[in-house]
Structure formats: C-alpha cells, structure tokens
KOLNUKOL-387925 format. One record per residue (C-alpha): residue number from 1; x, y, z. Coordinates in Angstrom, 2 decimals. Example, Ala and Ser with C-alpha at 12.3 -4.5 7.8 and 13.67 -1.06 7.14 Angstrom:
<sites>
<num=1; px=12.30; py=-4.50; pz=7.80>
<num=2; px=13.67; py=-1.06; pz=7.14>
</sites>
This chain:
<sites>
<num=1; px=-20.95; py=37.90; pz=54.70>
<num=2; px=-18.81; py=40.97; pz=54.13>
<num=3; px=-18.44; py=43.16; pz=57.20>
<num=4; px=-17.39; py=46.79; pz=57.08>
<num=5; px=-16.02; py=48.90; pz=59.91>
<num=6; px=-15.63; py=52.65; pz=59.64>
<num=7; px=-13.22; py=54.71; pz=61.69>
<num=8; px=-11.63; py=58.14; pz=61.70>
<num=9; px=-14.58; py=60.35; pz=62.51>
<num=10; px=-14.47; py=63.08; pz=65.11>
<num=11; px=-14.84; py=66.75; pz=65.88>
<num=12; px=-12.93; py=69.18; pz=63.67>
<num=13; px=-13.01; py=72.91; pz=63.12>
<num=14; px=-14.19; py=74.63; pz=59.96>
<num=15; px=-11.52; py=74.22; pz=57.28>
<num=16; px=-9.95; py=71.22; pz=58.96>
<num=17; px=-9.34; py=67.71; pz=57.66>
<num=18; px=-10.22; py=64.15; pz=58.56>
<num=19; px=-9.49; py=60.81; pz=56.97>
<num=20; px=-12.15; py=58.16; pz=57.26>
<num=21; px=-11.29; py=54.49; pz=56.83>
<num=22; px=-13.51; py=51.60; pz=55.87>
<num=23; px=-12.00; py=48.22; pz=56.67>
<num=24; px=-13.44; py=45.02; pz=55.24>
<num=25; px=-13.53; py=41.62; pz=56.87>
<num=26; px=-12.54; py=39.80; pz=53.70>
<num=27; px=-9.39; py=39.80; pz=51.63>
<num=28; px=-11.57; py=39.96; pz=48.51>
<num=29; px=-12.52; py=43.59; pz=49.05>
<num=30; px=-11.16; py=44.27; pz=45.58>
<num=31; px=-14.23; py=42.50; pz=44.18>
<num=32; px=-16.56; py=45.10; pz=45.62>
<num=33; px=-17.52; py=48.61; pz=44.67>
<num=34; px=-17.39; py=50.81; pz=47.75>
<num=35; px=-19.49; py=53.85; pz=48.48>
<num=36; px=-19.59; py=56.46; pz=51.21>
<num=37; px=-22.90; py=57.93; pz=52.25>
<num=38; px=-23.83; py=60.38; pz=54.96>
<num=39; px=-26.92; py=61.32; pz=56.88>
<num=40; px=-27.41; py=64.45; pz=58.92>
<num=41; px=-30.16; py=64.74; pz=61.56>
<num=42; px=-33.50; py=65.38; pz=59.94>
<num=43; px=-32.15; py=64.84; pz=56.44>
<num=44; px=-32.17; py=61.98; pz=54.00>
<num=45; px=-29.12; py=59.86; pz=53.41>
<num=46; px=-27.03; py=61.14; pz=50.52>
<num=47; px=-24.18; py=59.81; pz=48.46>
<num=48; px=-20.77; py=61.29; pz=49.09>
<num=49; px=-18.50; py=59.28; pz=46.85>
<num=50; px=-17.92; py=55.84; pz=45.38>
<num=51; px=-15.06; py=53.86; pz=43.89>
<num=52; px=-15.38; py=51.07; pz=41.38>
<num=53; px=-14.16; py=47.52; pz=41.88>
<num=54; px=-12.23; py=47.57; pz=38.59>
<num=55; px=-9.97; py=50.43; pz=37.70>
<num=56; px=-10.55; py=52.38; pz=40.90>
<num=57; px=-12.71; py=54.98; pz=39.17>
<num=58; px=-14.30; py=57.46; pz=41.52>
<num=59; px=-17.39; py=59.64; pz=41.57>
<num=60; px=-18.16; py=62.50; pz=43.92>
<num=61; px=-21.21; py=64.45; pz=44.91>
<num=62; px=-21.03; py=68.05; pz=43.71>
<num=63; px=-21.00; py=69.25; pz=47.31>
<num=64; px=-17.67; py=67.53; pz=48.02>
<num=65; px=-15.87; py=67.71; pz=44.68>
<num=66; px=-12.42; py=69.20; pz=45.04>
<num=67; px=-12.42; py=68.68; pz=48.81>
<num=68; px=-12.83; py=64.92; pz=49.29>
<num=69; px=-10.69; py=62.16; pz=47.80>
<num=70; px=-11.60; py=58.49; pz=47.82>
<num=71; px=-8.98; py=55.79; pz=47.41>
<num=72; px=-8.62; py=52.11; pz=48.05>
<num=73; px=-5.82; py=49.82; pz=49.17>
<num=74; px=-6.97; py=46.31; pz=48.33>
<num=75; px=-3.88; py=44.78; pz=49.93>
<num=76; px=-5.04; py=46.25; pz=53.24>
<num=77; px=-8.72; py=45.64; pz=52.55>
<num=78; px=-9.34; py=49.29; pz=53.28>
<num=79; px=-10.88; py=52.27; pz=51.57>
<num=80; px=-9.98; py=55.81; pz=52.60>
<num=81; px=-12.01; py=59.00; pz=52.36>
<num=82; px=-9.75; py=62.01; pz=52.76>
<num=83; px=-11.83; py=65.04; pz=53.64>
<num=84; px=-10.26; py=68.49; pz=53.42>
<num=85; px=-11.59; py=72.00; pz=53.89>
<num=86; px=-14.46; py=70.67; pz=55.96>
<num=87; px=-17.56; py=72.78; pz=56.43>
<num=88; px=-20.31; py=72.68; pz=59.07>
<num=89; px=-22.68; py=71.30; pz=56.43>
<num=90; px=-20.46; py=68.21; pz=56.21>
<num=91; px=-21.56; py=67.27; pz=59.72>
<num=92; px=-23.25; py=63.89; pz=59.53>
<num=93; px=-23.00; py=60.21; pz=60.28>
<num=94; px=-20.84; py=58.71; pz=57.54>
<num=95; px=-21.37; py=55.16; pz=56.34>
<num=96; px=-19.37; py=53.00; pz=53.98>
<num=97; px=-21.15; py=50.40; pz=51.93>
<num=98; px=-20.27; py=47.73; pz=49.37>
<num=99; px=-21.69; py=45.54; pz=46.64>
<num=100; px=-20.09; py=42.80; pz=44.59>
<num=101; px=-19.01; py=44.09; pz=41.19>
<num=102; px=-16.88; py=43.31; pz=38.17>
<num=103; px=-17.46; py=46.75; pz=36.68>
<num=104; px=-15.42; py=49.88; pz=36.09>
<num=105; px=-18.48; py=51.76; pz=37.26>
<num=106; px=-19.75; py=52.43; pz=40.78>
<num=107; px=-23.33; py=53.18; pz=41.67>
<num=108; px=-24.44; py=56.33; pz=43.42>
<num=109; px=-27.67; py=54.75; pz=44.60>
<num=110; px=-27.76; py=53.43; pz=48.14>
<num=111; px=-30.24; py=50.78; pz=47.01>
<num=112; px=-27.46; py=49.09; pz=45.04>
<num=113; px=-25.35; py=48.44; pz=48.11>
<num=114; px=-25.75; py=45.17; pz=50.01>
<num=115; px=-23.34; py=45.59; pz=52.90>
<num=116; px=-23.16; py=48.51; pz=55.31>
<num=117; px=-21.00; py=49.56; pz=58.21>
<num=118; px=-22.27; py=51.05; pz=61.45>
<num=119; px=-21.15; py=54.57; pz=60.65>
<num=120; px=-18.72; py=57.10; pz=62.07>
<num=121; px=-19.72; py=60.57; pz=63.21>
<num=122; px=-18.16; py=63.65; pz=61.68>
<num=123; px=-18.84; py=66.98; pz=63.34>
<num=124; px=-17.51; py=70.24; pz=61.94>
<num=125; px=-17.69; py=73.28; pz=64.17>
<num=126; px=-18.01; py=76.79; pz=62.76>
</sites>
C-alpha cells in the first residue's frame, strides 16, 4: 500500500513562494503518476497539476500555468510542487495523489487516483 506524505505548506504573503513536497513510502514511486489537487472551503476539489510516470510529462490547470512547476526525484521518492507568485485564490488544502502507471500521460481526474496523502494547508494573505 503506497503511502504519501505532503509537507511544505504554510502562510505566505501575496506574491510569495512555497515548495510543497510529496514523499512516498515506496522506492517504486517512479511507477506511479502523481497529481496535486486542492480544495478550498466551500469549493469542490480541483486539479492543480500532474506528472506522468514515464517521461516526467506535466500538465497544469490554467489557473496555475506559468506560476507552478511540478517535478519529481524518483531517487528520493519525492515529488515537488514549486509555487511562485502566489495569490489569495490559491489558498486551499493541497493533496498529492498517485496511481500505478506505465504511461507517458497523467490523468487530471481525481477519480483515477488510488492513493492520497492527508494534505497540507496553503494560505496566501492579501
């Protein structure tokens, strides 16, 4: 059973930066596509970004394109979400998730993901 642990959240001012980490319990993290999702109070969960298991291809929601960068270090079993130029509307609980994959594609649908972390809170003050 793959376990995921997020870290790196916190309180930051408008325009600031944070780097979220998602650490996996298994050394085979490279066999999983990884996604980041977020949920703000009163809103539905939405995709932020994902990275494929093969090739490290990434996708981003339009709302974060150009500001967020997703990368993975399989040797460290960790995926990083670098978030720059943060805005108050980025405030949410951020989750990383994973599903086993042999594809160069990553899914943007939360229903595809089998394993979820507990989340890390990101708060951006105006």
